[in-house]
DOVEXLUM-773497 format. One record per residue (C-alpha): x, y, z; residue in three letters. Coordinates in steps of 0.001 Angstrom, whole numbers, plus 524288, in hexadecimal, padded with zeros to 5 digits. Example, Ala and Ser with C-alpha at 12.3 -4.5 7.8 and 13.67 -1.06 7.14 Angstrom:
c1; c2; c3; selum
8300C; 7EE6C; 81E78; ALA
83566; 7FBDC; 81BE4; SER
END
This chain:
c1; c2; c3; selum
41CB6; 66B79; CB3B7; UNK
42A81; 670C7; CB2D8; UNK
434EB; 66CD7; CBCA3; UNK
43D17; 67826; CC1C7; UNK
44B78; 6754F; CC3E5; UNK
45759; 67CCB; CC8D8; UNK
45715; 687D6; CD2C7; UNK
44862; 6896C; CD1B1; UNK
4455E; 67B09; CD3EB; UNK
43CF9; 67849; CDFF0; UNK
44423; 67263; CEB4F; UNK
4411C; 6641C; CEE44; UNK
43A98; 66413; CFBAF; UNK
43FD1; 65BF1; D06E1; UNK
436D6; 6503F; D083A; UNK
43BD3; 64ADE; D150F; UNK
43C4D; 64F8B; D231D; UNK
440F2; 64BA5; D30B3; UNK
438CD; 64CA8; D3CF4; UNK
43DCD; 65120; D4A42; UNK
44375; 643B6; D4CEE; UNK
44AEF; 6436D; D4025; UNK
441FA; 639B4; D396F; UNK
4423D; 63B64; D2AC1; UNK
435A4; 63B18; D22E3; UNK
432F5; 63CC8; D146D; UNK
427B8; 6461A; D120B; UNK
41EDE; 640E8; D0749; UNK
418F2; 64DA7; D0291; UNK
42626; 6545B; D01D2; UNK
42B69; 64887; CFA5B; UNK
42049; 64A18; CF09F; UNK
4237E; 65886; CEEAB; UNK
43204; 65552; CED63; UNK
42F6A; 64B40; CE2E1; UNK
42710; 654F0; CDB52; UNK
431DB; 65F14; CDC09; UNK
43BA2; 654E7; CD75F; UNK
4331D; 65354; CCB3C; UNK
42B05; 64736; CCE46; UNK
41CC2; 64795; CCA30; UNK
4118F; 63F78; CC4F4; UNK
40EC8; 6416D; CB696; UNK
40095; 64016; CB2D1; UNK
3FD1C; 63617; CA892; UNK
3F118; 636CF; CA00E; UNK
3EAB4; 62AEE; CA68D; UNK
3EA93; 6311E; CB408; UNK
3F6D4; 62A3B; CB894; UNK
403E4; 630B0; CBB5D; UNK
41227; 62D6A; CB9F3; UNK
41DB2; 631FE; CC22E; UNK
426C8; 63B8A; CBB50; UNK
4332C; 642D6; CBEE5; UNK
43674; 65040; CB935; UNK
443D8; 6566E; CB8CA; UNK
447F4; 661E7; CB02F; UNK
43AA1; 6612D; CA999; UNK
43D1B; 65316; CA591; UNK
43332; 648E9; CA9FA; UNK
434D2; 63A3C; CAB40; UNK
42C27; 62F82; CB09C; UNK
430F1; 629B5; CBD68; UNK
42D5F; 61EEC; CC701; UNK
42B9C; 61E55; CD5B3; UNK
4396D; 618EA; CD69B; UNK
43E6C; 624DC; CCF3B; UNK
437FF; 62D99; CD96D; UNK
43F19; 6263D; CE43C; UNK
44BFB; 627ED; CDD29; UNK
44955; 63667; CDB59; UNK
44732; 63837; CE9F1; UNK
4530E; 62FFE; CED6E; UNK
45BBA; 637C8; CE432; UNK
456CD; 6449B; CE9C4; UNK
459C2; 6406E; CF7B1; UNK
46731; 63B24; CF3F9; UNK
46AE5; 647AD; CECC0; UNK
466F0; 64FDA; CF890; UNK
46DD5; 64726; D028A; UNK
46160; 6439E; D09B3; UNK
4659B; 635B1; D0CF0; UNK
45D5D; 63471; D1944; UNK
45138; 6383A; D1197; UNK
45554; 62EDC; D06CE; UNK
45626; 623BF; D10B5; UNK
44899; 626F7; D1597; UNK
44335; 6276C; D07D2; UNK
44933; 61A6F; D03F2; UNK
4435D; 613B2; D0FCC; UNK
435C3; 617F9; D0BD5; UNK
437B5; 61857; CFD30; UNK
42B44; 610DD; CFA2F; UNK
422BF; 61B05; D00E5; UNK
4282F; 628A4; CFE8E; UNK
4267E; 628DF; CEFB0; UNK
41C01; 61E94; CEE1C; UNK
41381; 61E6B; CE1E7; UNK
407FC; 623BF; CE998; UNK
40FD9; 62F47; CEE9D; UNK
415FA; 631E2; CE164; UNK
40850; 6329B; CDB88; UNK
40619; 63EFA; CE3A2; UNK
410E4; 64666; CDC7F; UNK
40C50; 6519F; CD3F6; UNK
40760; 64E78; CC67B; UNK
40C15; 65438; CB9C0; UNK
40572; 652F4; CAC70; UNK
40A0C; 6497D; CA231; UNK
4145A; 64F78; C9979; UNK
41080; 65432; C8C11; UNK
41AD3; 6564E; C817D; UNK
41EED; 66485; C81ED; UNK
41EE8; 66576; C7326; UNK
41424; 66DAE; C6D71; UNK
4104F; 672CD; C602D; UNK
41BEB; 67BFA; C5FA9; UNK
42705; 6757B; C6736; UNK
42D90; 66824; C6827; UNK
43674; 66529; C73BD; UNK
44267; 65C78; C745B; UNK
44A08; 658E7; C8094; UNK
45897; 65633; C8111; UNK
46211; 653A2; C8C34; UNK
466A6; 661C4; C8CBE; UNK
45A92; 6696D; C8892; UNK
44CDC; 6695A; C837E; UNK
44A91; 66E69; C75A0; UNK
43E76; 675BA; C70EE; UNK
43BB7; 67502; C6266; UNK
43275; 67E1A; C5B45; UNK
430A4; 6819C; C4CFD; UNK
439C6; 68D2F; C4EBB; UNK
44422; 688C6; C586F; UNK
44B39; 67DCA; C5F82; UNK
44E3C; 68218; C6D69; UNK
454DF; 67B1F; C78F3; UNK
44DB6; 67CA9; C85FC; UNK
4548A; 67962; C9308; UNK
44D30; 66F55; C9AFD; UNK
44BB7; 6788A; CA67C; UNK
44433; 681B4; C9D53; UNK
43BA8; 676E7; C97A2; UNK
42D67; 67B42; C98C0; UNK
42837; 66D77; C9A35; UNK
42B1B; 65FF7; C9F9A; UNK
4302B; 654F9; C9702; UNK
431E4; 64665; C9834; UNK
43FDE; 64264; C9B7F; UNK
43F5D; 63897; C904F; UNK
43DB8; 643E0; C86B3; UNK
44B87; 6488C; C8938; UNK
454A4; 643F6; C7E64; UNK
46172; 63D96; C82A0; UNK
46A6B; 647A5; C7C54; UNK
46CEA; 65653; C7D07; UNK
46781; 65FED; C730F; UNK
470ED; 666AD; C699A; UNK
46B34; 6728E; C62CB; UNK
47343; 671FF; C565F; UNK
4785F; 66668; C4EAD; UNK
48317; 66635; C4479; UNK
47C04; 65F67; C3939; UNK
47002; 65718; C360A; UNK
4702F; 6499B; C3C1C; UNK
46E24; 63BEA; C36EC; UNK
45FAF; 63BE5; C3A07; UNK
45D9C; 647BA; C3133; UNK
46378; 64084; C259D; UNK
45BE9; 63423; C2925; UNK
44EEF; 63B79; C2864; UNK
452B9; 64159; C1B57; UNK
45548; 633B7; C163E; UNK
44863; 62DD4; C1AED; UNK
44195; 639B5; C14E3; UNK
4470E; 635B8; C07A5; UNK
44EF3; 64241; C06B0; UNK
44267; 64A3B; C055F; UNK
443B3; 656F5; C0D56; UNK
434F4; 658C1; C0E9F; UNK
432DA; 64B0A; C13B2; UNK
43E62; 64C8D; C1CE8; UNK
438F6; 6593A; C2260; UNK
42BA5; 652F7; C2462; UNK
43218; 647B1; C2B92; UNK
4393B; 65139; C3467; UNK
42C58; 657AE; C3811; UNK
426C3; 64A40; C3B1B; UNK
431F6; 647D2; C447E; UNK
42F6E; 6551E; C4AA8; UNK
420F8; 651A3; C4C07; UNK
42484; 64517; C5323; UNK
42E00; 64C4C; C5C18; UNK
42396; 65602; C605D; UNK
41C19; 651CA; C6C75; UNK
410E6; 65AE3; C6921; UNK
404A3; 653AE; C64CC; UNK
3FDB0; 65C8B; C5B4A; UNK
3EF9B; 65777; C59F6; UNK
3EFAC; 65BF1; C4BBE; UNK
3FB76; 65386; C483E; UNK
3F8ED; 6459A; C4CFC; UNK
401E7; 63E25; C43F7; UNK
40A2B; 6320C; C44C3; UNK
41714; 63306; C3D97; UNK
41819; 626CC; C351E; UNK
424DE; 6226C; C2EF8; UNK
424F7; 6181B; C247E; UNK
42D21; 61425; C18D6; UNK
42C12; 61A94; C0B93; UNK
42E64; 60D60; C0516; UNK
424AB; 602A3; C089C; UNK
4246E; 5F4D0; C0360; UNK
417DD; 5ED7A; C06DE; UNK
41A91; 5E275; C1069; UNK
42862; 5E730; C134B; UNK
42C38; 5EF30; C1F39; UNK
43895; 5F5C4; C1A4A; UNK
43B4C; 6000B; C24B0; UNK
448EC; 604C2; C28B4; UNK
4467B; 61215; C2284; UNK
4485D; 61A0B; C2EEA; UNK
43B03; 61A9F; C3575; UNK
4400A; 614F0; C423E; UNK
44B47; 61EAA; C42A2; UNK
441C6; 62A05; C41AA; UNK
439CD; 6242B; C4CDC; UNK
44658; 6225E; C5495; UNK
44A31; 6307A; C5227; UNK
43D5F; 6353F; C57C3; UNK
43F54; 62C30; C6356; UNK
44C7F; 6328C; C65EE; UNK
44580; 63F9F; C67BF; UNK
438C5; 63BCD; C6E39; UNK
434A8; 6309D; C7714; UNK
42F02; 6268E; C6DB7; UNK
428BE; 6193D; C6EFC; UNK
42993; 60F6D; C640A; UNK
41E0E; 60622; C6220; UNK
41FDF; 5FA0D; C59B3; UNK
416B6; 5FD57; C4EA3; UNK
4165D; 5EF58; C499D; UNK
40F96; 5EAAD; C5601; UNK
407DC; 5F6DA; C59AA; UNK
3F97A; 5F401; C5C4B; UNK
3EFBA; 5FE69; C602E; UNK
3E83F; 5F3ED; C67A5; UNK
3F3D2; 5F1A0; C70CD; UNK
3F0F7; 5F925; C7D61; UNK
3FF91; 5F9A5; C804D; UNK
403AD; 5FE4D; C72BE; UNK
4086C; 60B4D; C7855; UNK
40E25; 60625; C8518; UNK
41BC2; 60B6E; C8206; UNK
4173A; 619A4; C81A3; UNK
41AD5; 622F4; C8CB3; UNK
41574; 6303C; C907F; UNK
42116; 636AD; C89F0; UNK
42122; 62EC5; C7D47; UNK
42169; 63857; C721D; UNK
4219A; 62F76; C661A; UNK
41B88; 62238; C6334; UNK
4223D; 61B0F; C581E; UNK
41A28; 61030; C51EF; UNK
425CC; 60936; C4C69; UNK
424FC; 600A8; C4046; UNK
4163C; 5FF1B; C3FCD; UNK
410FA; 5F3A9; C3815; UNK
40829; 5F27B; C2C2E; UNK
3FB8E; 5F269; C3418; UNK
3FE79; 5FEFE; C3B76; UNK
3F522; 609FD; C37EB; UNK
3F529; 6184B; C3B61; UNK
3E7F6; 61640; C41F7; UNK
3EF14; 60E41; C4C4D; UNK
3F4D3; 61AA7; C5206; UNK
3EA77; 624F3; C4EB2; UNK
3E61D; 6266F; C5CE3; UNK
3F42C; 627BC; C6166; UNK
3F61C; 6332B; C581D; UNK
3EA35; 63AD8; C5C8D; UNK
3E869; 6376A; C6AF3; UNK
3EFDE; 63291; C76BF; UNK
3F589; 62529; C7992; UNK
3F218; 61BC5; C8489; UNK
3FDE1; 61435; C895B; UNK
3FAF1; 6071B; C8F97; UNK
4059B; 5FF3F; C964B; UNK
404D9; 5F1D2; C9C3A; UNK
40336; 5F227; CAAFD; UNK
40462; 60117; CAB33; UNK
3FADC; 60C78; CAAFF; UNK
3F6EF; 61143; C9DAE; UNK
3F8CF; 61F87; C9A4D; UNK
3F41C; 6289D; C8FBC; UNK
3FC73; 631E9; C879D; UNK
3F39F; 63CF5; C82D7; UNK
3F4B7; 641BA; C74EA; UNK
3FC86; 64DEF; C77FB; UNK
406F3; 645C6; C7EE0; UNK
4066A; 639E4; C7607; UNK
411D3; 635EC; C6D3E; UNK
41275; 63820; C5EA2; UNK
41207; 62C75; C557B; UNK
41C31; 62747; C4C0F; UNK
4199E; 61B7C; C4351; UNK
423C9; 6143C; C3B5F; UNK
4200E; 609B9; C31BE; UNK
42587; 60187; C26C5; UNK
417AB; 60074; C2155; UNK
40E14; 60AC2; C1C81; UNK
40522; 60F1B; C27B1; UNK
3F6A2; 60CA6; C261C; UNK
3EB85; 6159F; C29B7; UNK
3F16D; 6226E; C2533; UNK
3E728; 625FA; C1AF7; UNK
3DCBE; 6302C; C1D5C; UNK
3DD31; 63C98; C254A; UNK
3DECB; 63586; C324D; UNK
3EAA9; 62DE4; C2DA0; UNK
3F107; 63989; C272D; UNK
3EEE2; 64266; C32E7; UNK
3F53A; 63897; C3C04; UNK
4012E; 634A5; C344B; UNK
40D7C; 63A5C; C2E81; UNK
414BE; 630F1; C25A7; UNK
422C6; 63125; C2173; UNK
4287A; 62748; C17D5; UNK
436F0; 624A9; C1A0B; UNK
43EEF; 62406; C0DA6; UNK
4466F; 6172C; C0B9C; UNK
453C8; 61D42; C0E04; UNK
45698; 613AF; C190E; UNK
45436; 6052A; C199A; UNK
459BC; 5F85D; C1E5A; UNK
46626; 5F9C3; C165D; UNK
467E9; 60870; C187D; UNK
4659A; 60CCD; C267B; UNK
4686F; 61A34; C2C8D; UNK
47455; 614B8; C33A0; UNK
479F5; 610A9; C2670; UNK
4787E; 61E6A; C2170; UNK
47CCD; 625F4; C2D84; UNK
486B6; 61C74; C3302; UNK
4802C; 61AC5; C4046; UNK
4731E; 61685; C461D; UNK
469CA; 62189; C4926; UNK
46899; 62609; C5758; UNK
4715E; 61BD9; C5DD7; UNK
47C90; 61F3F; C5498; UNK
47BC1; 62E13; C5638; UNK
4857C; 636AE; C5D69; UNK
481A1; 642F9; C64D8; UNK
482C9; 64B9A; C58CF; UNK
479B9; 64301; C50E1; UNK
46FDD; 642F7; C5BF0; UNK
47082; 651CC; C5C72; UNK
46DB6; 65256; C4DCE; UNK
46249; 64917; C4F9A; UNK
45C54; 650BC; C5ADE; UNK
45E05; 65D81; C5399; UNK
4574F; 6580D; C4793; UNK
44BB6; 6524F; C4F17; UNK
449CE; 65F57; C5601; UNK
449FE; 665CE; C488C; UNK
43F42; 65C53; C441B; UNK
43705; 66116; C4F9F; UNK
439B4; 66F09; C4B84; UNK
43577; 66C16; C3D7C; UNK
428E0; 665A1; C421D; UNK
4254A; 671A6; C4A1E; UNK
4288D; 67A53; C3E88; UNK
4220C; 672C0; C3375; UNK
418E4; 668EB; C39FE; UNK
417C5; 65AD6; C35A2; UNK
41A7D; 65C16; C271A; UNK
41337; 653BB; C1D5B; UNK
41B33; 649DC; C15B7; UNK
418A2; 64336; C08C1; UNK
419AE; 6345B; C0917; UNK
41969; 62FC6; BFB25; UNK
418F7; 6212F; BFE16; UNK
40FD5; 6213E; C09DA; UNK
4033F; 61E6A; C02A4; UNK
409C1; 61518; BF922; UNK
40F9F; 60D0B; C0429; UNK
402DF; 60CA4; C0BA2; UNK
3FBCF; 607C9; BFF8C; UNK
405E4; 5FD03; BFDC5; UNK
404F8; 5F928; C0C0D; UNK
3F618; 5F85E; C0CE7; UNK
3F3C0; 5F2CC; BFF4C; UNK
3FF1B; 5EDA3; BF73E; UNK
40849; 5F317; BECD6; UNK
40130; 5EB0F; BE27C; UNK
3F405; 5F058; BE6C2; UNK
3F8D6; 5FE5D; BE67E; UNK
3FEA7; 5FCA3; BD8F6; UNK
3F1FF; 5F685; BD414; UNK
3E91F; 60106; BD9D2; UNK
3F154; 60C10; BD486; UNK
3EF0C; 60685; BC6D7; UNK
3E11B; 601D8; BC7AF; UNK
3D9BA; 60AC4; BD110; UNK
3D135; 61530; BCACB; UNK
3CCE6; 61EFB; BD521; UNK
3BE56; 621A7; BD5E6; UNK
3BB06; 615DF; BCD6D; UNK
3B30E; 60A2E; BD1BB; UNK
3BB9A; 5FE16; BD02F; UNK
3B8E1; 5EF86; BD062; UNK
3BFCF; 5EA0D; BDC3F; UNK
3BF41; 5DBCB; BD7E2; UNK
3C4E1; 5DEC9; BCA8E; UNK
3CFB4; 5E6F2; BD09A; UNK
3D304; 5DC28; BDA5C; UNK
3D43C; 5D20C; BCFA5; UNK
3DC8B; 5DB24; BC75A; UNK
3E5AA; 5DE03; BD2C1; UNK
3E7BB; 5CFA8; BD617; UNK
3EA09; 5CC2D; BC7E1; UNK
3F412; 5D6E3; BC5C7; UNK
3FC07; 5D405; BD1FB; UNK
3FA39; 5C558; BD2E6; UNK
3F2AB; 5C4F2; BDFC3; UNK
3E8FB; 5BA34; BE2E7; UNK
3DC51; 5BCEA; BEA22; UNK
3E24E; 5B69F; BF616; UNK
3EDDA; 5C008; BF574; UNK
3E580; 5CBF4; BF2CA; UNK
3D72C; 5C9ED; BF682; UNK
3CBAB; 5D25B; BF2E2; UNK
3CAEB; 5D73B; C00CB; UNK
3D949; 5DACF; C00DB; UNK
3D7A4; 5E245; BF425; UNK
3CC25; 5E9D8; BF9F5; UNK
3D3CF; 5ED70; C0627; UNK
3DF10; 5F26B; BFDEC; UNK
3D5E2; 5FA67; BF586; UNK
3D0F5; 60146; C01BE; UNK
3DEA9; 60346; C0712; UNK
3E34E; 60894; BF9FB; UNK
3D83E; 6128A; BF9A1; UNK
3D9EC; 61654; C07E0; UNK
3E88D; 618AE; C071F; UNK
3E721; 62122; BFAEE; UNK
3DBDB; 628BD; C0108; UNK
3D1C5; 6238E; BF75C; UNK
3C392; 61FC9; BF9A0; UNK
3C06F; 6113B; BF838; UNK
3B262; 60DCC; BF4F7; UNK
3AEFF; 5FF4A; BF378; UNK
3A297; 5FA8A; BECD5; UNK
39C63; 5ED85; BE931; UNK
39260; 5EA99; BDEBA; UNK
38D02; 5DDFB; BD900; UNK
39753; 5D5B3; BDFBE; UNK
3A267; 5DE85; BDB1F; UNK
3AB8C; 5E6DC; BE335; UNK
3AF7A; 5F48A; BDF1C; UNK
3B654; 6003E; BE4E0; UNK
3B97A; 60E60; BE214; UNK
3C59F; 61551; BE6F1; UNK
3C4D7; 6240C; BE5FA; UNK
3CC66; 62FDF; BEA51; UNK
3C5A2; 6354E; BF677; UNK
3CB8E; 642A3; BF43A; UNK
3C493; 64446; BE737; UNK
3B94A; 63B3F; BE42E; UNK
3B522; 637CB; BF217; UNK
3BA48; 64333; BFA13; UNK
3ADEF; 6439D; C0256; UNK
3AE96; 63589; C06B7; UNK
3B40C; 6314A; C13BE; UNK
3C127; 62AAE; C1438; UNK
3BFE3; 61BE6; C14EC; UNK
3C2E7; 61532; C21CA; UNK
3D114; 610E7; C21DD; UNK
3CCAA; 603D2; C26FE; UNK
3C793; 60107; C194C; UNK
3D501; 5FBF2; C15CD; UNK
3D288; 5F077; C1EC4; UNK
3C626; 5EBC5; C1848; UNK
3C0FB; 5E869; C0AED; UNK
3B401; 5EB50; C0456; UNK
3B157; 5DD51; C005C; UNK
3B2F3; 5CF4B; C0532; UNK
3C027; 5C8B9; C03DD; UNK
3BCF4; 5BFF8; BF850; UNK
3C963; 5B87F; BF65D; UNK
END
């Protein structure tokens, strides 16, 4: 539905009349038609319910019954119909009741206008269409689709900027000065800015630190600033990752129909990629206390960002790789060296209009690069190493790198005793069961095949490269990391 404005706009019908005796009446059907011409409608929700919306200049916002009353009152005041206004106010509880408003025409739920070839942005003065070949302002009266009012950014669009902004330099720094990594990160931002949900690219963008110390949540490297930057461009909802539970029926209660990005902020050690698999490939049910639930189908659902101070679990195997895109932030920033120290002002709140223009121009350029190059692959040299340290221990990794012989049957008991002796662990500190779990995790993370065996009271295992010696075998269940192949004989 597109609302026509200006000289060609339909005239709002008179919804009142006087009889021969001069008695004024408000005509209910004409009032319904008038409200529809003003832009009031019922938007269909996926659960069969509807919500009231108001459309003006192709911008849509959710409204309430009280908003409808105010719209009618304003219309009558602007047209000097004070007698009609008095009549309406006397019967205000009946003329635009919820039952009568439910008869207004229905419009379909909005879907992001972005598609495989174009990404839209909306500013105070104009809309902007971005493709892989051009960046083009489009006046709102020429917009070929409806948009949510909340999608309109609070500042005007400026086509050209004088020089690169602070955010450009910031991203170069967190990329470690590597142009290829920086370009890949820009395409990831463009991917997140696109509202198009390509079924062949169902990935969460995951930001974590390049430097990881087991047991220590360092942080402060710039992950939250990247999330904030995306939130300045698209409607985003942040979910406290430390307390996120898939079993919580209200875990997604903060989501709205027009939410474009979910940011799982600062997820904890126990968070796994499997926790959000269904969210990446299907729609989302939103439950709220004392309110009707609604469903956001896949094509309208938000994209997913994850930030963590710990290595994310569950990323091995084809399923994990196909649903994740990792970026390790270089340790340029930290507690003693923050972006405001380097640039002389806090990001966003400390920017003037020119810096905002540079930021907007750069983010639009990221969208352009994504459409041109796609989501570029990036090499993360510490990702596997950090995950090994998180799920096993630095001592265990060091030991296995020295002692493991791929494709060779090894005595598990003998290896356990050797490990404890070398690093000074007691059986209470590092049990047989714990050693077995770490063996499985070590093999899984490196993509190896783990085959346990027992014979004559002894415990043995073979770790082999699946891509060579056991290429025909199925990948082990990732849940193996949570169990051992023998009793916990402390």
